[in-house]
KOLKOL-172343 format. One line per 5 residues: their letters; for each residue x, y, z of N, C-alpha, C. Coordinates in steps of 0.2 Angstrom, whole numbers, plus 2048, in hexadecimal, padded with zeros to 3 digits. Each point is the difference from the previous one (the first is absolute). Example, Ala and Ser with C-alpha at 12.3 -4.5 7.8 and 13.67 -1.06 7.14 Angstrom:
residues 2
AS	842 7E4 827 7FC 806 800 804 806 800 | 7FE 805 7FC 804 806 801 7FC 805 803
//
This chain:
residues 333
MTGDR	662 997 35B 804 804 805 803 806 7FD | 800 805 803 803 807 7FE 807 800 801 | 804 802 7FB 807 800 801 802 807 801 | 807 801 800 803 807 801 7FF 804 7FA | 7FF 807 801 7FF 805 7FB 807 801 7FD
LTDGR	800 800 7F9 807 802 7FD 800 807 7FE | 806 802 7FF 801 808 7FF 7FD 802 7FA | 7FE 7FC 7FB 7FC 803 7FA 7F9 7FF 801 | 7FD 7FF 806 7F9 800 801 7FD 7F9 7FF | 804 7FA 7FF 7FD 7FA 7FF 800 7FC 807
TADAG	7FD 7FB 800 800 7FC 806 803 7F9 7FE | 803 7FD 804 803 7F9 7FF 7FD 7FB 804 | 7FE 7FA 7FD 7FD 7FB 804 804 7FA 7FF | 801 7FC 806 804 7FA 800 7FD 7FB 7FB | 805 7FE 7FB 7FE 7FB 7FB 7FC 802 7FA
FGSRP	7FE 807 800 7FC 802 7FB 803 806 7FC | 807 801 801 803 806 7FD 7FE 806 803 | 7FF 805 7FB 7FD 807 802 7FA 802 7FC | 7FC 804 803 7FB 803 7FC 7FF 807 802 | 7FD 804 7FB 7FF 807 802 7FB 801 806
AISTA	802 805 804 7FB 802 806 7FA 804 7FD | 7FB 7FF 803 7F9 803 7FE 801 807 803 | 7FF 805 7FC 800 807 802 7FB 802 804 | 801 804 805 7FB 802 805 7FE 807 7FE | 803 803 7FB 7FE 807 7FE 7F9 801 7FE
TVGDY	7FD 805 801 7F9 802 7FE 801 805 7FB | 7FA 801 7FC 800 805 7FB 802 807 803 | 7FE 802 806 802 806 803 807 801 801 | 804 7FA 801 807 800 801 803 802 7F9 | 7FE 7FE 7FB 803 802 7F9 7FE 807 7FE
IELFK	7FA 802 802 7FE 807 7FF 804 805 804 | 802 7FD 806 805 805 805 806 801 7FC | 803 7FB 7FC 806 800 7FD 800 806 7FB | 7FA 802 7FE 800 805 7FB 800 807 803 | 800 801 807 800 806 804 7FA 804 7FD
PRVMS	7FA 7FE 802 7FA 802 7FD 7FF 808 802 | 802 802 805 7FF 808 802 805 804 7FB | 806 7FD 7FF 804 804 7FB 7FD 7FF 7F9 | 7FD 7FA 7FE 7FE 7FF 7FA 7FA 805 7FF | 7FB 801 805 7FB 804 7FF 802 807 7FF
LVIFT	805 802 803 803 807 7FE 802 801 7F9 | 804 7FB 7FE 802 7FF 7F9 7FA 801 7FB | 7FB 7FC 801 7FA 800 7FC 7FD 807 800 | 7FF 803 806 7FD 807 800 804 805 7FD | 807 800 801 804 805 7FD 800 7FF 7F8
ALVGM	800 7FA 7FE 800 7FF 7F9 7FA 802 7FD | 7FA 7FF 803 7FA 802 7FD 800 807 7FF | 802 804 805 801 807 800 804 802 7FA | 806 7FD 7FF 805 802 7FB 7FC 7FF 7F9 | 7FC 7FA 800 7FD 7FF 7F9 7FB 805 7FF
VVSNG	7FC 802 805 7FA 805 7FF 803 807 7FE | 806 802 803 802 807 7FF 804 800 7F9 | 801 7FB 7FD 804 800 7FA 7FC 803 7FA | 804 802 7FB 7FC 803 7FB 7FD 7FC 7FB | 801 7F9 800 7FE 7FC 7FC 7F9 7FD 801
HVNPV	7FC 7FE 7FB 7FA 7FD 801 801 7F9 803 | 7FC 7FF 805 800 7F9 804 7FB 7FC 7FE | 801 7FB 7FC 7FB 7FA 7FF 7FF 7FD 806 | 7F9 7FF 803 7FF 7FE 806 803 7F8 801 | 7FF 7FC 7FB 802 7F9 800 808 800 801
IGFAA	803 804 7FB 807 800 800 803 803 807 | 7FD 805 802 802 803 806 7FF 7FB 806 | 7FB 7FD 801 7FF 7FB 805 805 7FB 800 | 801 7FD 7FA 805 7FA 7FF 807 803 802 | 802 806 7FE 806 803 801 801 800 808
LVAIA	7FB 803 803 800 800 808 801 7F9 803 | 7FD 7FB 7FD 801 7F9 803 807 7FE 7FF | 803 801 7FA 807 7FF 7FF 804 803 804 | 7FF 807 802 804 803 804 800 7FE 807 | 7FA 7FE 802 7FE 7FD 807 804 7F9 801
IGAGA	800 7FC 7FB 803 7FA 800 807 801 801 | 803 805 7FC 807 801 800 802 802 807 | 7FC 804 803 801 803 807 800 7FA 805 | 7FB 7FC 7FF 800 7FA 805 806 7FB 7FF | 802 7FF 7F9 806 7FC 7FF 806 803 803
SGALN	801 807 800 805 803 804 800 7FF 807 | 7FA 800 803 800 7FF 807 802 7F9 802 | 7FE 7FB 7FC 802 7F9 801 807 7FF 800 | 803 803 7FB 808 7FF 7FF 803 804 806 | 7FD 805 802 803 804 806 800 7FC 806
MWWDA	7FA 7FC 801 7FF 7FC 806 805 7FA 800 | 801 7FD 7FA 804 7FB 7FF 807 802 802 | 803 805 7FD 806 802 802 801 802 807 | 7FB 804 803 801 803 807 7FE 7FB 805 | 7FF 7F9 7FF 7FD 7FC 805 805 7FF 806
DIDAK	806 801 7FF 805 7FF 805 7FF 806 805 | 800 806 7FD 7FF 806 805 7F9 801 802 | 7FB 7FE 7FD 7F9 800 802 800 7FC 806 | 803 7FA 801 800 7FC 805 803 803 807 | 804 805 7FF 803 803 806 7FC 806 802
MSRTQ	7FB 803 7FC 7FC 806 802 7F9 7FE 803 | 7FE 803 805 7FA 7FE 803 7FA 802 7FB | 801 806 7FD 7FB 802 7FB 7FF 7FC 7FA | 805 7FB 7FE 7FF 7FC 7FA 801 7F9 801 | 802 7FE 807 801 7F9 801 7FA 7FB 7FF
GRPIP	7FA 803 7FF 7FA 7FC 7FF 7FE 800 7F9 | 804 802 7FB 7FF 800 7F9 800 7F8 7FE | 7FD 7FE 7FB 800 7F9 7FE 806 7FC 800 | 806 803 7FD 806 7FC 7FF 803 7FF 807 | 802 806 804 803 7FF 806 7FC 7FC 805
AGRVA	7F9 800 7FF 7FC 7FC 805 7FF 7F9 7FE | 803 7FE 7FA 800 7F9 7FE 7FA 7FE 7FC | 7FC 805 7FE 7FA 7FE 7FD 800 7FF 7F8 | 805 804 7FE 802 7FF 7F8 807 7FF 800 | 802 7FB 7FB 807 7FF 7FF 803 805 7FC
PDEAL	807 802 801 803 805 7FC 800 7FF 7F9 | 801 7F9 7FE 800 7FF 7F9 7F9 801 7FC | 7FB 7FF 804 7F9 802 7FE 7FF 807 7FF | 802 804 804 800 807 7FF 804 803 7FA | 806 7FD 800 804 802 7FA 7FD 7FE 7F9
ALGLS	7FD 7FA 800 7FD 7FD 7FA 7FA 805 7FE | 7FC 801 805 7FA 805 7FF 802 806 7FE | 805 803 803 802 807 7FE 803 801 7F9 | 804 7FB 7FE 803 800 7FA 7FB 7FF 7FA | 7FB 7FB 801 7FB 7FE 7FB 7FB 806 7FF
LSIGS	7FF 803 806 7FB 806 7FF 803 806 7FD | 807 801 802 804 805 7FD 800 800 7F8 | 802 7FA 7FE 800 7FF 7F8 7F9 800 7FD | 7FB 7FD 804 7F9 801 7FD 7FD 807 800 | 801 804 805 7FE 806 800 803 805 7FA
VAFLG	806 7FF 800 804 804 7FA 7FE 7FE 7F9 | 7FF 7F9 7FF 7FE 7FE 7FA 7F9 802 7FE | 7FB 7FF 805 7F9 802 800 800 808 7FE | 803 804 804 800 807 7FE 803 802 7F9 | 805 7FC 7FE 803 801 7F9 7FB 7FE 7FB
LITNL	7FC 7FB 801 7FB 7FE 7FB 7FA 804 800 | 7FE 803 805 7FA 804 800 801 807 7FF | 806 803 801 801 807 7FF 806 801 7FB | 806 800 803 806 802 7FC 806 7FE 803 | 806 7FF 7FC 806 7FD 803 803 805 805
FAAAF	7FF 807 7FF 803 804 804 7FD 800 807 | 7FA 7FF 801 7FD 7FF 806 802 7FA 804 | 801 7FA 7FC 802 7FA 802 807 800 803 | 804 804 7FC 807 800 802 801 805 806 | 7FB 805 801 800 804 806 7FE 7FC 806
LAFTI	7FB 7FC 7FF 7FE 7FC 806 805 7FB 802 | 804 7FD 7FB 805 7FB 801 806 804 804 | 801 806 7FE 806 804 804 7FD 801 807 | 7FA 802 801 7FD 801 806 801 7FA 805 | 7FE 7FA 7FD 801 7FA 804 807 7FF 802
FFYAV	804 801 7FB 808 7FE 801 802 805 805 | 7FE 807 800 803 805 804 7FE 7FE 807 | 7FA 7FE 802 7FE 7FE 806 803 7FA 803 | 7FF 7FB 7FC 803 7F9 802 807 7FF 800 | 804 803 7FC 807 7FF 7FF 804 806 803
IYSMW	7FF 806 7FD 803 806 802 7FF 802 807 | 7FA 800 802 7FE 802 807 801 7FA 805 | 7FC 7FB 7FF 800 7FA 805 806 7FD 801 | 804 7FE 7FA 806 7FC 800 806 805 802 | 800 806 7FE 806 804 801 7FF 806 805
LKRAT	7FC 805 7FE 800 806 804 7FD 7FF 807 | 7FB 7FC 801 7FD 7FF 807 805 7FE 805 | 805 7FC 7FE 805 7FE 805 807 803 7FF | 800 805 7FB 807 803 7FF 801 807 802 | 7FA 804 800 801 807 802 7FA 803 804
AQNIV	801 805 803 7FB 803 804 7FB 804 7FC | 802 801 7F9 7FC 804 7FB 7FC 7FB 7FD | 7FF 7FA 802 7FC 7FA 7FD 7F9 803 7FE | 7FD 803 805 7F9 802 7FF 7FF 806 7FB | 805 804 800 800 806 7FB 801 7FD 7F9
IGGAA	805 7FC 7FE 801 7FE 7FA 7FB 7FB 7FE | 7FF 7FB 804 7FB 7FB 7FF 7F9 802 7FF | 7FE 806 803 7FA 802 800 7FD 802 7F9 | 805 800 7FB 7FE 801 7F9 7FC 7FB 7FE | 801 7FA 802 7FC 7FA 7FE 7F9 801 801
GAFPP	7FE 803 806 7F9 801 802 7FD 806 7FC | 804 804 7FD 7FE 806 7FD 7FF 7FF 7F9 | 802 7FB 7FD 800 7FF 7F9 7F9 7FE 7FD | 7FB 7FD 804 7FA 7FE 7FD 7FC 805 7FC | 7FF 806 803 7FC 805 7FB 803 801 7F9
MVAEA	807 7FF 800 803 801 7F9 7FF 7FA 7FC | 800 7FA 803 7FF 7FA 7FD 7F9 800 7FD | 7FB 802 804 7F9 800 7FE 7FF 805 7FA | 804 806 800 7FF 804 7FB 803 7FD 7F9 | 806 7FD 801 803 7FD 7FB 7FC 7FB 7FC
AVTGG	7FC 7FC 804 7FB 7FB 7FE 7FB 803 7FB | 7FD 806 802 7FB 803 7FC 802 805 7FB | 806 802 800 802 805 7FB 807 7FE 7FD | 803 7FB 802 807 7FE 7FD 806 805 802 | 7FF 804 805 805 804 802 7FF 803 807
VSAQT	804 804 803 7FF 804 806 800 807 7FF | 7FD 804 805 800 807 7FF 801 803 807 | 800 807 800 801 804 806 7FB 7FF 805 | 7FA 7FE 7FD 7FA 7FF 805 801 7FA 805 | 803 7FA 7FD 801 7FB 805 807 800 803
AVLFL	805 804 7FC 806 801 803 800 804 807 | 7FB 804 800 7FF 804 807 7FD 7FB 805 | 7FC 7FC 7FE 7FD 7FB 805 805 7FC 802 | 805 7FD 7FC 806 7FD 802 804 804 805 | 801 806 7FF 804 804 805 7FC 801 806
IIFLW	7FA 800 801 7FC 801 806 801 7F9 804 | 7FF 7FB 7FD 801 7F9 804 807 7FF 802 | 805 802 7FB 807 800 802 802 804 806 | 7FE 806 800 801 804 806 7FC 7FE 806 | 7FB 7FD 7FF 7FB 7FE 806 803 7FA 804
TPPHF	804 7FC 7FC 802 7F9 803 805 801 806 | 805 804 7FF 805 800 806 7FC 803 806 | 7FD 805 801 7FD 802 806 7FB 7FB 803 | 7FC 7FD 7FB 7FB 7FA 802 804 7FB 803 | 805 7FD 7FD 803 7FA 803 805 801 806
WALAL	803 806 7FF 805 802 806 7FC 801 806 | 7FA 803 800 7FB 800 806 7FF 7FA 803 | 7FF 7FB 7FC 7FF 7F9 802 807 7FD 803 | 805 802 7FD 807 7FD 802 802 803 807 | 7FE 806 801 802 803 807 7FD 7FC 805
NKSDD	7FA 7FD 800 7FD 7FC 805 802 7F9 7FF | 803 7FE 7FB 802 7F9 7FF 807 7FF 7FF | 804 804 802 807 800 7FF 803 7FA 804 | 7FE 7FD 805 802 7FA 803 7FF 7FA 7FC | 7FA 800 7FD 7FF 7FB 7FB 805 7FF 7FA
YGRAG	801 806 7FD 804 801 7FB 807 7FE 802 | 802 802 806 807 7FF 802 801 7F8 801 | 7FB 7FD 803 801 7F8 801 801 7FD 7F9 | 7FC 803 7FB 801 7FD 7F9 806 802 7FC | 803 805 803 806 802 7FC 7FF 805 7FA
IPMLP	7FA 803 800 7FE 804 7FB 802 807 801 | 804 803 7FC 803 807 801 7FB 806 7FF | 7FA 800 804 7FC 805 7FF 803 806 803 | 7FE 806 7FE 803 806 802 800 801 808 | 7FB 7FF 803 801 801 808 805 7FC 803
NVAGP	802 7FA 7FD 805 7FB 803 807 803 7FE | 800 803 7FA 807 802 7FD 802 807 802 | 7FB 805 7FF 801 807 801 7FE 802 807 | 7FB 7FC 803 7FD 802 806 7F9 803 7FF | 7FC 800 806 7FA 803 800 7FF 807 7FE
DATRR	805 804 803 7FF 808 7FE 802 801 7F9 | 805 7FD 7FD 801 801 7F9 7FA 7FE 7FC | 7FD 7FA 802 7FA 7FE 7FC 7FA 805 801 | 7FF 803 805 7FB 805 801 801 806 7FC | 807 802 7FF 802 805 7FC 7FE 7FF 7F8
QILIY	802 7FA 7FE 7FE 7FE 7F9 7F9 7FF 7FF | 7FC 7FE 805 7F9 800 7FF 7FD 807 7FF | 802 805 804 7FE 806 7FF 802 803 7F9 | 806 7FF 7FE 803 802 7F9 7FC 7FD 7FB | 7FF 7FA 800 7FC 7FD 7FA 7F8 802 800
TLLLV	7FE 801 806 7F9 803 801 7FF 807 7FD | 806 804 801 800 807 7FD 800 800 7F9 | 803 7FB 7FD 801 7FF 7F9 7F9 7FD 7FD | 7FD 7FC 804 7FA 7FC 7FE 7FA 805 7FF | 7FF 804 805 7FA 804 800 7FF 805 7FA
PCGLL	805 804 7FE 7FF 804 7FA 800 7FB 7FA | 803 7FB 800 800 7FB 7FA 7F8 7FE 800 | 7FD 7FF 805 7F9 7FE 800 7FC 805 7FC | 802 806 800 7FC 805 7FC 801 800 7F9 | 805 7FC 7FD 802 801 7F9 7FB 7FD 7FC
PFALG	7FC 7FB 801 7FA 7FE 7FC 7FC 806 7FE | 7FE 804 805 7FC 806 7FE 803 804 7FC | 807 802 801 804 804 7FB 800 7FE 7F9 | 800 7F9 800 801 7FD 7F9 7F9 7FF 7FD | 7FB 801 803 7F9 7FF 7FD 7FE 7F9 801
VGGVA	803 7FC 804 7FE 7FA 801 7FA 800 805 | 801 804 805 7FB 801 805 7FC 806 800 | 7FA 801 803 7FD 806 800 800 804 807 | 7FB 804 801 800 804 806 7FF 7FC 806 | 7FC 7FB 7FF 7FE 7FC 806 807 7FC 802
YAVVA	804 7FE 7FB 806 7FC 801 805 805 804 | 800 806 7FD 805 805 803 7FE 801 808 | 7FA 801 801 7FE 801 807 801 7FA 805 | 7FF 7FA 7FD 801 7FA 804 808 7FF 801 | 804 801 7FB 807 800 800 803 805 805
AVSGA	7FD 806 800 803 805 804 7FE 7FE 808 | 7FA 7FF 801 7FE 7FE 807 803 7FA 803 | 800 7FA 7FC 803 7FA 802 808 801 800 | 803 804 7FC 807 801 800 802 804 806 | 7FC 805 802 801 803 806 800 7FC 807
AMLAF	7FB 7FB 7FF 7FF 7FB 806 806 7FB 800 | 802 7FE 7FA 806 7FC 800 806 803 802 | 801 806 7FF 806 804 802 800 801 808 | 7FA 801 802 7FF 801 807 802 7F9 804 | 7FE 7FB 7FD 802 7F9 804 807 7FF 7FF
AIQVF	803 802 7FB 807 7FF 7FF 804 805 805 | 7FE 806 801 803 804 805 7FF 7FD 807 | 7FB 7FD 801 7FF 7FD 807 805 7FA 801 | 801 7FD 7FB 805 7FA 800 807 803 801 | 801 806 7FD 807 803 801 801 803 807
VRRTG	7FB 803 802 800 803 807 800 7FB 806 | 7FB 7FB 7FF 7FF 7FB 806 805 7FB 7FF | 805 7FF 804 806 7FC 7FF 801 7FA 805 | 7FC 801 805 801 7FB 806 7F9 7FD 802 | 800 7FA 803 7FB 7FE 804 7FA 7FE 7FC
EAATR	7FA 7FF 803 7FA 7FF 7FD 7FE 805 7FB | 801 806 801 7FE 805 7FB 804 7FF 7F9 | 806 7FE 800 803 7FF 7FA 7FD 7FA 7FD | 7FF 7FB 803 7FD 7FA 7FD 7F9 802 7FD | 7FC 803 804 7F9 802 7FD 801 805 7FA
AAQHL	805 804 800 801 805 7FA 802 7FC 7FA | 804 7FB 801 802 7FC 7FA 7FA 7FC 7FD | 7FC 7FD 805 7FA 7FC 7FE 7FB 805 7FD | 7FF 806 802 7FB 804 7FD 802 802 7F9 | 807 801 7FF 802 802 7F9 7FF 7FA 7FB
FGFSI	802 7FA 803 800 7FA 7FC 7F8 7FF 7FE | 7FC 801 804 7F9 7FF 7FF 7FD 805 7FB | 802 807 801 7FD 805 7FC 803 800 7F9 | 806 7FE 800 803 800 7F9 7FC 7FB 7FB | 7FE 7FB 803 7FB 7FC 7FB 7FA 803 7FE
LYLLL	7FD 804 805 7FA 804 7FE 802 805 7FB | 806 804 801 802 805 7FC 800 7FE 7F9 | 804 7FA 7FE 800 7FE 7FA 7F9 7FE 7FD | 7FC 7FD 804 7FA 7FE 7FE 7FC 806 7FE | 800 805 804 7FC 806 7FE 802 803 7FA
LFATL	807 801 7FE 802 803 7FA 7FD 7FC 7FA | 802 7F9 800 7FE 7FC 7FA 7F8 7FF 800 | 7FD 800 805 7F8 7FF 800 7FD 806 7FD | 803 806 802 7FD 807 7FD 802 800 7F9 | 805 7FE 7FD 802 800 7F9 7FB 7FC 7FD
LAERT	7FF 7FA 802 7FB 7FB 7FD 7F9 803 800 | 7FE 803 806 7F9 803 800 7FF 805 7FB | 805 805 800 800 805 7FB 7FF 7FE 7F9 | 804 7FB 7FE 800 7FE 7F9 7FA 7FC 7FF | 7FD 7FC 805 7FA 7FD 7FF 7FA 805 7FF
LGLGG	800 805 804 7FB 805 7FF 801 806 7FB | 806 7FF 7FD 801 805 7FB 802 807 803 | 803 800 806 802 807 803 807 801 800 | 804 7FC 7FD 807 801 800 802 805 7FB | 807 803 800 803 803 7FB 7FF 808 800
QGAAL	7FE 803 806 7FF 807 801 807 803 801 | 805 7FC 801 807 803 801 804 7FF 7F9 | 7FD 7FF 7FB 803 7FF 7F9 805 805 7FE | 7FF 807 802 803 805 7FE 808 7FF 800 | 803 7FE 805 807 7FF 801 802 7FA 7FB
ADMLG	7FC 7FB 800 801 7FA 7FB 801 803 7F9 | 7FB 804 7FE 800 803 7F9 807 804 7FF | 802 804 805 806 804 800 806 7FC 7FF | 800 7FA 804 806 7FC 800 800 7FC 7FA | 7FA 7FF 7FD 800 7FC 7F9 804 804 7FB
GVLPL	800 806 800 804 804 7FB 808 7FF 801 | 802 7FE 806 807 7FF 802 802 7F9 800 | 7FC 7FC 803 802 7F9 801 7FA 7FB 7FE | 802 7FB 7FC 7FA 7FB 7FE 7FE 7FD 806 | 7F9 7FF 800 7FD 7FC 806 801 7F9 7FF
RVL	801 7FE 7FA 801 7F9 7FE 807 7FE 801 | 802 7FB 804 806 7FE 800 802 7FA 7FB | 7FB 7FC 7FE 801 7FB 7FB 7FA 801 7FC
//
């Protein structure tokens, strides 16, 4: 005879005490905890950070380091879903996630996130160096604690400050193969950091009701849609020239400069459309277009850098980097 379900996930049977409930979660549910789309972006940007670094990359060590960074990213996602289960249940966009849908118990997600966090940091430290491991640990902490547990529910600038967590992977990857970070990956960090607000605010413009029900102080809910559109345009105006910095520093070549200029102009055009089109279906479509193109924009920049380095075509913009080298050290550590 099947008894009542207890709050800790057990079932009680008359005369037989209690026993653990059989989990209905699938492998796919646990993979979903890792936020695979975010994790794939982390892996890709980390790979590019590793390739553009000045150090020699041992293929085996490099692959193992990427695995550790990927596991750390997945662990962060699991911890984020564990903490955000209450608000995920209130949002139509996220209520189907494994925890609010009841397929994975919160304590399972917490245990998985903590164990993988510790394991990924320890593994990276063993195969590379302590600085890279400490940097990965800080990145996980920044996303899971500073962003998820504090900033996300406390300030409309949550995406701006919290976006740093998603921008760290290229620097962590460089630290894994060189023991330090440099201007090469610092500029990649800056690109992702400036890209994050217009990308997520474009989504927030069309999902403000969802965020409002969950009580998340996203910028459209706090400052209003018009102020959000203005901030999107400002950040895009900062992002586009920043996207050309890898060429100026010698990290990217002529092909990168062309791709960054053309895609940057398109990104700016989409941001202007969001700023101008403020009502009705036109405003909704403008925000959707910016959100979609922003993903392509970042992919184009990093894919071009990777292709140039793979084909040996990068570095034609090294003149400015050489000039700066006489003034500022490129190595930070």
